C-alpha angles and dihedrals in degrees: 000000000000097000098034095119093052091046093052091047088057090050091052092055092050099257106119121202100233095223093067086085093062113020124125095204092053090046091055089052090048091055091053104034106027105032092029092066111018127091109254125198113238109162148339125248091238087068090062104033099149133054108272096026114131144171127195114227136168139226097200105300095348114099119205133190104220105197145159108232126217091272091054095252116141111231138174118211125190102246097235130106117239091229113056102347101256117154105265095205122035099170115094095223141353144111123284138157089201138023118216122197109234093213103064103351103252107161134208134189116239088256087063101255117138110237106160135051119161116236091359094168096041096045101037106014089253121272090344090071103030123013108213095181112096096015125119146158113291109268125222107268090239132012127177141145143213122198088345094308107131118213133185128201121195089206111090089200096048117141114258114283092242090057092045092053092041117168092351086084086077089065096038088066092065089061101035109028112050092135138011089268094058122209136319124213135219120198143331104235108200132202138151128236128191093238138105114265095233094063096066093044091052093045094054092042095069119320102140089146095076097055099084091051109031097038100037093122093053091054094044094057089057098245089145126049097205162015093045117225095261089058095061087104089070088069122066142239120226135189125195131159112326097348151034142185151168137278138199121231111241129212120254118294144099124281093273093050093047095051090047090049090066092047109269114142115235094251090060091045089054091054092047089054089055097053106030118082124247090254092051090051091047092059087062103029102037104021095038097224122137117200114243130162122000143165133214115208125285110012114335123105140179135205126199115175140143117219128168112270099180141022114298133038099295116119131196128203128233134186125212130185119200141176128210101216110193115228097169139331089286105029134066133185111218118211111193126186130187110225127194138167107273091223096049117122113267092241090054091050092052095048093043090054089051090052091050093051092047094053112024108008118114090280096031120141095239091044094056092049094050098045093055089060095044095050091050092049092050094048093050092047091062096069130091093249090062088067089063096050130085112199113221109238096161099106110150094030132097121222092268092052096255118133123262089216118022119243117266116268123238087257091056097044122026098192125098123259127033123313131190133186121216129038117319143138096227093125096046089052092048092051093047092045089057088047090051092050091054094044090054095053118077116225120238110242109259118244118247113253104222120224109251100022112133099180099076122102136206129196110247117184092339097313128099110236132170114268086235127058119219110314115268114247115251094259090061092061098089139152117276093249089070099029099115148323102246114045124180124221100028127218 
């Protein structure tokens, strides 16, 4: 891209070339330089609780089988047979001790080891022609988790996940650690929108400014008790590490009263007080801020809100996790999960799920409002005039770069990072600045992982482990016809 440097300089000063939201050349760079090195969310451990459980998820075009093997270890296998490249598993989720390729019948244990190859002796002359022992499905270059959230990085030299997330882990806990048992997920719902993936990530990262306009109808029907949409500026935006989000400002009260105000029953509040740190509780109890929407770079977002789910003024909170999976420069697949504390009362879980579907499910009221904007933006960004326009993303800044409203002090906001009250686009700029940094840095060509090599390692949950488990004894190397009772993917 001839003018890439100039384009990224504009982004860093908050003036966004409009065509970045629908440009094929930029999208190709994103695939290589953003998604080729960042940590990307793929699943939660509650989706694969038992040995043999698996889900199939993608990082762009790369399909991975995320599974819990028979020893209980979470693994991610590239979903491609070592023989002719067929997808080994075509089911989206299930439980299997083995995966058998439907093309030629090669079979693999759920820890990745090859155990079955039809007519091995006739076709290859046995081990003399193709050594099965020590071979396995290609593992994800990096795999790690935080609070049960499973991430993959396609960069074998990626920084540790904890370092990548940085101080945003402080805020992740509000969504994912409300009790010692953590959360459980339902879903995902999946749908596609004709919009660029960055728009949703930016919106959830900190766009409180759109609420009074885009979601007017939702407010007018009384779905929310308070604060009303125009009062979103009383909350704050924060950015820390790899992510940032928004909060609502709560009425006076202690930490118990403020959690109950948004609909949590006291038994859940008591568990939150056991697992959240003193500083995390102070953000709610002392500072009066309740965590709402947020985004983790590059394409993971959260929602925490508390609508009315029945007659009366009572509200009930829900949590949603979503991923903006790029399909092309102008299309995104949305994966949306409902998340809830695993120890929550069953009645709470049912009502919270209802609240999620009503607001941010595939047909949710907020969802429909947002998508209309995003599709229009993406369509308009495709034209020639968009290459002449710089979008102003400098809200919250004066001409000289100083802030309209100073950042909150440590006494006003006890969370890490930088927080601001009032309307501003601090978080959108932070997210795009990180995007610009990655787009500017070429990616080193990955080394080829040779079939049959047993000396390579991959980082799994923070620890380097061999790509291969202990070698299977000779009697486990069998033909595919007898390779196992439960095979994923089918024929």
